[in-house]
C-alpha positions in Angstrom: -35.3 -24.2 -27.4 -34.8 -23.2 -23.9 -31.9 -20.9 -24.8 -33.7 -19.0 -27.2 -36.5 -18.4 -24.5 -33.8 -17.4 -22.1 -32.1 -15.4 -24.8 -35.4 -13.8 -25.8 -35.8 -12.9 -22.0 -32.7 -11.2 -21.9 -33.0 -9.0 -25.1 -36.7 -8.3 -25.2 -38.5 -8.5 -21.5 -35.7 -7.1 -19.2 -35.5 -3.9 -21.1 -39.3 -3.5 -20.7 -39.0 -4.2 -16.6 -36.0 -1.5 -16.5 -38.2 0.9 -18.3 -41.2 -0.2 -15.9 -38.8 0.3 -13.1 -37.8 3.7 -14.2 -41.5 4.8 -14.8 -42.2 3.7 -11.2 -39.5 5.8 -10.2 -40.7 8.9 -11.8 -44.3 8.2 -10.2 -43.0 7.6 -7.2 -41.3 11.2 -7.1 -44.3 12.8 -8.4 -46.4 11.4 -5.5 -44.0 12.1 -2.7 -44.2 15.9 -4.3 -47.6 15.7 -3.8 -47.4 14.5 -0.4 -45.3 17.6 0.3 -42.2 15.2 0.6 -38.5 16.6 0.1 -38.2 15.0 -3.3 -34.5 16.0 -3.6 -33.7 13.0 -1.1 -34.9 10.3 -3.6 -31.5 10.3 -5.8 -29.8 10.3 -2.0 -31.9 6.9 -1.2 -30.2 5.0 -4.6 -26.6 6.6 -3.7 -26.9 4.8 -0.3 -28.3 1.8 -1.7 -25.2 1.6 -3.8 -22.8 2.4 -1.1 -24.6 -0.3 0.9 -24.2 -2.7 -1.9 -20.4 -2.2 -2.2 -19.8 -2.2 1.6 -21.6 -5.7 1.6 -19.6 -6.6 -1.2 -22.4 -7.4 -3.4 -21.0 -8.1 -7.1 -22.1 -5.5 -9.7 -24.5 -6.9 -12.1 -24.3 -5.5 -15.5 -27.7 -3.5 -16.0 -28.6 -5.6 -19.1 -28.9 -8.8 -16.8 -30.8 -7.1 -14.5 -34.7 -6.4 -14.4 -33.9 -3.0 -12.6 -32.0 0.0 -13.5 -28.7 0.0 -11.7 -28.8 2.4 -8.8 -26.3 4.9 -10.8 -28.8 5.1 -13.7 -31.4 5.9 -10.9 -29.7 8.4 -9.4 -29.1 10.2 -12.9 -32.7 10.0 -13.8 -34.0 11.1 -10.4 -31.9 14.1 -10.4 -33.0 14.9 -14.0 -36.7 14.7 -12.5 -36.2 16.7 -9.6 -36.8 20.2 -10.9 -40.0 18.9 -12.0 -41.2 17.3 -9.1 -40.0 20.7 -7.1 -42.5 22.5 -9.5 -45.2 20.0 -8.6 -44.7 20.4 -5.0 -45.1 24.3 -5.1 -48.1 24.2 -7.2 -49.4 22.0 -4.1 -49.3 24.5 -1.7 -46.6 22.6 0.5 -44.6 24.4 3.0 -41.0 25.6 1.6 -38.3 22.9 2.2 -35.1 23.6 4.0 -32.5 25.3 2.4 -29.9 22.6 2.8 -30.2 20.3 -0.1 -30.1 16.5 0.9 -28.1 15.7 -2.2 -25.3 18.2 -1.1 -25.3 16.7 2.1 -25.2 13.5 1.4 -22.4 14.6 -1.0 -20.1 16.2 1.7 -20.8 13.4 4.3 -19.3 11.1 2.1 -16.6 13.4 0.9 -15.7 13.5 4.8 -15.9 9.6 5.3 -13.7 9.1 2.5 -11.1 11.9 3.6 -11.0 10.7 7.1 -10.4 6.8 6.1 -7.5 8.3 3.9 -5.8 10.0 6.7 -6.4 6.8 8.9 -5.2 4.7 6.2 -1.9 7.0 5.8 -1.5 7.1 9.5 -1.7 3.3 9.6 0.7 3.0 6.9 3.2 5.4 8.4 2.9 3.5 11.6 3.7 0.3 9.9 6.7 1.9 8.2 8.2 3.3 11.6 7.8 -0.2 12.9 9.6 -1.6 9.6 12.3 1.2 10.2 12.7 0.1 13.7 13.1 -3.5 13.3 15.9 -2.9 11.0 17.6 -0.1 13.3 17.2 -2.4 16.4 18.3 -5.9 16.2 16.0 -8.5 17.8 16.9 -9.8 21.4 19.2 -12.7 21.3 20.0 -15.0 23.9 23.3 -14.1 25.9 26.3 -15.7 24.5 27.6 -18.7 26.5 31.6 -17.9 27.3 33.8 -20.4 26.0 37.2 -21.5 28.1 39.8 -18.9 27.2 37.4 -16.3 25.5 36.8 -13.0 27.1 33.5 -12.3 28.8 31.2 -9.6 26.7 28.9 -7.0 28.6 26.3 -5.3 26.4 28.0 -6.4 22.8 31.2 -4.8 24.2 34.4 -6.4 25.5 34.3 -6.1 29.2 38.0 -5.5 29.1 37.1 -2.2 27.8 34.9 -1.2 30.9 36.1 -3.1 33.6 40.0 -3.9 35.0 41.0 -7.3 33.8 41.3 -8.1 37.8 37.7 -7.8 38.5 36.9 -10.2 35.3 39.0 -12.6 36.6 37.2 -13.1 40.0 
């Protein structure tokens, strides 16, 4: 019996909750328009929420399991409703909005951040590759060899006899 109630909640109650949340977003946008707010910023809020959740490592829950619309669906719905809200705002004799659309500014800022992150990642990878190449080309320092009786001394990996007269080495 309990499983049937849970199934009922997922199939029948949650879609109504999402519908009510979507309606609340629409009404909120209309109220913001009547208050002369920049309604173009509404979708930006939900884009910021999505990024925030991703940065925190929040798992993405399928919308059908949630009582709320996904951030992406809210952004799409609000973007669709912005023109109507702008008309409502204009009918309320609100002052003109700045020419810069917050949605465009946000998109440009995110693109800039992502481009910079890619550049930093590329630089870090290049530095790592250079260190690996340098490690292959230059052997790690080793302890100096211990001469054995009867062997010729070595300096810097070269036979001493090639650089110094044999008489100096025997002293």
